[in-house]
C-alpha positions as CSV (number, residue, x, y, z in Angstrom):
1,M,-0.1,0.2,0.0
2,F,1.7,3.5,-1.0
3,I,0.9,6.9,0.4
4,S,1.8,9.5,-1.2
5,T,3.5,12.8,0.3
6,P,0.5,15.1,0.4
7,E,-1.2,12.1,2.1
8,Y,0.9,12.1,4.9
9,F,0.5,15.4,5.3
10,L,-3.3,15.5,5.0
11,L,-2.9,13.0,8.0
12,F,-0.8,15.1,10.1
13,I,-2.7,18.2,9.7
14,S,-6.0,16.3,10.4
15,A,-4.9,14.7,13.6
16,F,-3.1,18.1,14.8
17,G,-6.1,19.9,14.0
18,V,-8.6,17.4,15.9
19,V,-6.5,17.1,19.0
20,A,-5.8,20.5,19.3
21,A,-9.4,21.5,18.7
22,L,-10.4,18.4,21.0
23,T,-8.1,19.4,24.0
24,P,-9.5,22.5,25.3
25,I,-12.9,20.8,25.1
26,M,-11.8,17.8,27.4
27,R,-10.1,20.4,29.6
28,Q,-13.3,21.9,30.5
29,I,-15.1,18.6,30.7
30,A,-12.0,17.9,33.7
31,V,-12.6,21.0,35.2
32,R,-16.5,20.3,35.5
33,K,-16.0,16.7,36.6
34,N,-13.3,17.2,38.9
35,F,-10.8,15.2,37.0
36,L,-7.9,17.1,38.2
37,D,-4.1,16.4,39.2
38,L,-3.9,17.8,42.7
39,P,-0.6,18.8,43.8
40,S,-1.1,16.7,46.9
41,S,2.1,14.5,47.0
42,S,5.7,15.2,47.4
43,H,6.3,14.0,43.6
44,K,4.2,16.8,42.0
45,S,6.0,19.5,40.8
46,H,3.1,21.8,39.9
47,K,1.9,23.9,42.1
48,I,-1.8,24.4,41.3
49,A,-4.2,21.6,40.3
50,V,-4.1,21.2,36.6
51,P,-6.8,19.2,34.5
52,Y,-6.6,15.6,33.0
53,L,-8.0,14.0,30.2
54,G,-5.8,15.5,27.8
55,G,-4.7,11.7,27.1
56,V,-8.6,11.2,26.4
57,A,-8.6,13.7,23.4
58,I,-5.2,12.2,22.1
59,L,-7.0,8.6,22.2
60,I,-9.9,10.1,20.5
61,G,-8.0,11.9,17.8
62,V,-5.8,9.0,16.8
63,V,-8.8,6.5,16.6
64,I,-10.9,9.1,14.6
65,V,-8.5,10.2,12.3
66,T,-6.9,6.4,11.6
67,Y,-10.4,4.9,10.8
68,L,-11.7,8.0,8.5
69,A,-8.2,7.9,6.8
70,L,-9.1,3.9,6.1
71,L,-12.7,4.8,5.2
72,F,-11.6,7.5,2.7
73,S,-8.8,5.3,0.7
74,N,-9.0,1.5,0.1
75,L,-10.6,0.2,3.4
76,T,-10.5,-3.7,3.1
77,I,-11.4,-6.0,5.7
78,N,-7.6,-6.8,6.1
79,T,-6.8,-3.2,6.8
80,F,-9.7,-2.8,9.1
81,I,-8.2,-5.8,11.1
82,L,-4.6,-4.8,10.8
83,A,-5.4,-1.0,12.2
84,T,-7.9,-2.6,14.9
85,S,-5.3,-4.8,16.1
86,V,-2.8,-2.3,16.6
87,L,-5.3,0.5,18.0
88,A,-7.3,-1.9,20.3
89,P,-5.1,-2.9,23.0
90,A,-3.7,0.3,23.1
91,V,-7.3,2.2,23.5
92,F,-7.7,-0.7,26.2
93,M,-5.0,0.4,28.2
94,G,-6.1,4.1,27.7
95,F,-9.5,3.5,29.6
96,V,-7.3,1.5,32.2
97,G,-5.3,5.0,32.5
98,L,-8.2,7.1,32.8
99,W,-9.5,4.8,35.3
100,D,-6.3,5.3,37.3
101,D,-6.4,8.9,36.7
102,K,-10.0,9.0,38.9
103,K,-9.5,6.4,41.3
104,N,-5.5,6.4,41.7
105,L,-5.2,2.6,41.2
106,P,-2.4,0.7,43.2
107,P,0.4,-0.4,40.9
108,F,-0.7,-4.5,41.1
109,P,-3.8,-3.8,39.0
110,R,-2.1,-1.5,36.4
111,F,0.8,-4.3,36.1
112,I,-2.0,-6.9,35.6
113,S,-3.7,-4.8,32.9
114,Q,-0.1,-4.1,31.0
115,S,0.8,-7.7,30.9
116,I,-2.6,-8.8,29.8
117,T,-2.1,-6.1,27.1
118,G,1.7,-7.4,26.2
119,I,0.4,-10.9,26.1
120,I,-2.3,-9.8,23.5
121,V,-0.1,-7.7,21.5
122,A,2.6,-10.6,21.6
123,V,0.3,-13.2,20.5
124,I,-1.5,-11.0,17.7
125,L,2.4,-10.2,16.1
126,I,3.4,-13.7,16.1
127,I,0.5,-15.3,14.7
128,N,0.5,-12.9,12.1
129,D,4.2,-13.0,11.9
130,N,4.7,-9.5,12.4
131,V,7.8,-9.5,15.1
132,A,10.3,-7.3,13.0
133,T,13.3,-9.0,14.7
134,P,12.2,-12.6,15.0
135,T,14.7,-14.8,17.1
136,N,13.8,-18.1,15.3
137,S,11.8,-19.1,18.7
138,K,8.1,-18.4,18.9
139,F,8.5,-18.4,22.7
140,V,11.4,-16.1,23.2
141,D,9.7,-13.8,20.5
142,F,6.2,-14.2,22.8
143,F,8.4,-13.7,26.0
144,F,10.4,-10.4,24.7
145,T,7.2,-8.8,22.8
146,T,5.3,-8.8,26.1
147,F,8.1,-7.8,28.2
148,W,8.6,-4.8,25.6
149,V,5.2,-3.8,25.4
150,V,5.1,-3.6,29.1
151,A,8.2,-2.1,29.8
152,I,7.5,0.9,27.4
153,C,4.0,1.2,28.4
154,N,5.8,1.9,32.0
155,S,8.6,3.8,30.7
156,I,6.0,6.6,28.9
157,N,4.1,6.4,31.9
158,F,6.9,7.1,34.4
159,F,8.3,9.8,31.9
160,D,5.4,11.9,31.8
161,N,6.5,14.0,34.8
162,L,7.0,17.4,33.1
163,D,5.3,20.1,31.4
164,G,5.8,19.2,27.7
165,G,8.3,16.5,28.1
166,A,6.6,13.4,27.3
167,A,4.5,14.7,24.6
168,G,7.6,16.4,22.4
169,T,9.7,13.5,23.3
170,I,6.9,11.0,21.7
171,A,6.5,13.3,18.7
172,I,10.2,13.2,18.1
173,S,10.0,9.1,18.2
174,A,7.2,9.4,15.9
175,L,8.8,11.7,13.5
176,F,11.7,9.4,13.0
177,L,9.4,6.1,13.3
178,V,7.9,7.8,9.8
179,L,11.2,8.4,8.0
180,I,12.7,4.6,9.0
181,A,9.3,3.6,7.9
182,I,9.0,5.1,4.7
183,N,12.5,4.5,3.8
184,G,12.0,0.6,4.4
185,G,8.4,0.9,2.1
186,Q,6.6,0.1,5.6
187,H,3.3,2.9,4.5
188,L,1.1,1.7,7.3
189,I,3.6,1.9,9.8
190,A,4.5,5.4,8.9
191,A,0.9,6.6,8.3
192,L,0.1,5.6,11.8
193,S,3.2,7.6,13.1
194,V,2.6,10.1,11.1
195,V,-1.1,10.3,13.0
196,I,0.7,10.1,16.5
197,L,3.2,12.8,15.5
198,G,0.2,15.1,14.4
199,S,-1.9,14.4,17.5
200,T,1.2,15.0,20.2
201,I,1.9,18.2,18.5
202,G,-1.8,19.4,18.8
203,F,-1.6,18.5,22.3
204,L,1.8,20.1,23.1
205,F,0.2,23.2,22.3
206,W,-1.8,23.1,25.3
207,N,0.5,20.9,27.5
208,R,4.1,22.9,27.3
209,Y,4.8,25.0,30.0
210,P,3.1,26.1,31.9
211,A,0.8,23.3,31.3
212,R,-3.1,24.0,30.9
213,I,-3.7,20.4,30.7
214,H,-1.9,17.0,31.4
215,M,-2.5,13.9,29.4
216,G,-2.6,11.5,32.6
217,D,-2.4,8.1,32.9
218,A,-5.0,7.5,29.9
219,G,-2.7,9.2,27.3
220,A,0.7,7.8,28.6
221,L,-0.6,4.2,28.7
222,F,-2.2,4.6,25.4
223,L,0.8,6.0,23.6
224,G,3.1,3.8,25.3
225,V,1.2,0.3,24.2
226,L,0.8,1.8,20.7
227,I,4.6,2.9,20.2
228,A,5.7,0.2,21.8
229,T,3.5,-2.1,19.4
230,L,4.6,0.5,16.3
231,T,8.5,-0.2,17.0
232,I,8.3,-4.0,17.3
233,R,6.3,-4.2,14.1
234,L,8.9,-2.0,12.5
235,K,11.4,-3.8,10.1
236,P,14.9,-2.2,10.0
237,T,16.4,-1.8,7.0
238,T,19.8,-2.3,8.7
239,N,23.0,-3.8,7.5
240,S,23.3,-5.9,10.7
241,T,21.3,-8.2,13.1
242,V,23.0,-5.6,15.8
243,G,21.4,-2.7,14.2
244,A,18.3,-4.4,13.9
245,F,17.8,-5.1,17.3
246,A,19.1,-1.8,18.4
247,T,16.8,0.2,16.4
248,P,13.7,0.4,18.9
249,L,16.1,0.9,21.8
250,L,17.5,4.0,20.2
251,I,13.5,5.3,19.5
252,L,12.9,5.4,22.7
253,A,16.2,5.7,24.6
254,I,15.2,8.8,26.4
255,P,12.4,7.3,28.2
256,I,14.2,4.0,28.8
257,L,16.9,6.0,30.5
258,D,14.6,7.7,32.5
259,T,12.8,4.4,34.1
260,S,16.3,2.9,34.1
261,V,17.6,5.7,36.4
262,A,14.7,6.2,38.2
263,V,13.9,2.6,39.2
264,L,17.6,1.5,40.2
265,S,17.9,5.0,42.3
266,R,14.7,4.1,44.1
267,L,16.3,0.1,44.7
268,R,19.7,2.0,45.8
269,R,17.5,3.6,48.5
270,R,15.5,0.8,49.3
271,V,12.3,1.9,48.4
272,S,9.6,0.6,45.8
273,P,10.3,1.4,42.1
274,F,6.7,1.7,42.0
275,R,6.4,4.4,44.3
276,G,6.5,8.5,42.9
277,G,9.4,10.4,43.3
278,T,11.5,13.4,42.4
279,D,14.2,11.3,40.6
280,H,13.6,11.0,37.0
281,L,15.8,13.0,34.5
282,S,13.5,16.4,34.5
283,H,13.6,16.7,38.3
284,R,17.4,15.9,38.7
285,L,17.8,18.9,35.5
286,I,15.8,21.1,37.6
287,A,17.5,20.6,40.8
288,N,20.8,21.3,38.7
289,G,19.1,24.7,38.2
290,L,17.5,24.6,34.9
291,N,13.7,25.9,34.5
292,V,11.2,24.0,33.1
293,S,10.9,24.9,29.5
294,K,14.9,24.4,29.0
295,T,14.9,21.0,30.6
296,A,12.1,19.8,28.1
297,R,14.2,21.5,25.4
298,I,17.3,19.4,26.6
299,L,15.4,15.9,26.8
300,W,14.0,16.8,23.3
301,I,17.3,17.5,21.9
302,L,18.7,13.9,23.5
303,S,16.0,11.8,22.2
304,A,16.5,13.5,18.5
305,L,20.3,12.6,18.8
306,F,19.3,8.9,19.6
307,C,16.3,8.7,16.9
308,L,18.7,10.4,14.5
309,S,21.4,7.3,15.1
310,A,18.8,4.8,14.3
311,F,17.9,6.3,11.5
312,I,21.2,6.9,10.4
313,I,21.9,3.1,10.5
314,N,18.8,2.4,8.7
315,L,20.0,4.1,5.8
316,Q,22.6,1.5,4.6
317,I,24.9,4.0,3.1
318,F,27.6,3.9,5.8
319,D,30.0,1.0,6.6
320,F,30.5,2.1,10.4
321,E,26.7,0.9,11.4
322,I,28.3,-1.5,14.6
323,A,30.3,0.9,15.5
324,L,27.7,4.0,15.7
325,V,25.6,1.6,17.8
326,I,28.3,0.7,20.2
327,A,29.7,4.6,20.3
328,T,25.7,5.7,21.2
329,L,25.4,2.7,23.6
330,L,28.5,4.3,25.4
331,F,27.1,7.8,25.2
332,W,23.9,6.3,26.8
333,L,26.0,4.8,29.5
334,F,27.8,8.0,30.1
335,L,24.3,10.1,30.6
336,F,22.9,7.3,32.7
337,N,26.2,7.5,34.8
338,Y,25.9,11.4,34.8
339,F,22.1,11.5,35.9
340,F,22.3,8.6,38.2
341,N,25.0,10.6,40.4
342,I,23.1,13.8,40.6
343,S,22.0,14.6,44.1
344,I,18.4,14.8,44.6
345,N,16.2,15.4,47.7
346,N,14.1,12.5,47.8
């Protein structure tokens, strides 16, 4: 299925417009229904209550634009099933996140929901032979696919702790997913990535500092499952197996770094990894004297650098693919050491 450049642009503009228009409406609903992110815990950085439900605007925008695009193009049973197999697990987790936003669920129900979703995604991908980097063992593919979905779902959720931070970073990851997918002729993955790109930028208009609305767990879990599914469906066009396995890790390197630093920091302090805290990358940069806007921009730049590395190794025009992967890994380890050793009051 070929998609032209004007069609990609139309997808982007549609997603951007729908989410940018829906977000203030969801903000009004959140205020009326008392769906508010209260600064009631020590790990909350905002000083006043901020409405949730931004994630619902993103969810609705992605679903509406995707199915309308299918309807007005060459909708078939196969394309409908394919789109639904990607969107349905993400929508399910979006509703779990919405419930969590309202009821503040304990970690265990969230983990069970994420695990069930990961299993469903893994089964769908393996049955349809859509795991991009198979290990020649269905059991290993199943295990790692499930783990990847759960891990990325949590990483995006953890990473959503700064005005504009998560939305901007996901937009950058989606942009490079578009470029890599188009380069590999994977137009359906590119199309859905364009929709995510437009949706997150449309939301970012309202979520940048000072945020007038948060995406909440509804948006973070929805986007987490969606981008985890797309990255594992993406068939890299690298010259080596190392580059193929590195591609999804590089695309999501900064959310993974954030989770790694926070979780290991909590384990070192003998506190629960699921406990909220001011030990994320954003908190550490702010503790070093940066303001919120500069912190968000630094996280976006770092994410863009790792994504650019993923894009370069998928171009197949250089002979130093493995060397670039190793250099990027060493840079990631340098960042981990740097952030891990920043003093925090937590």
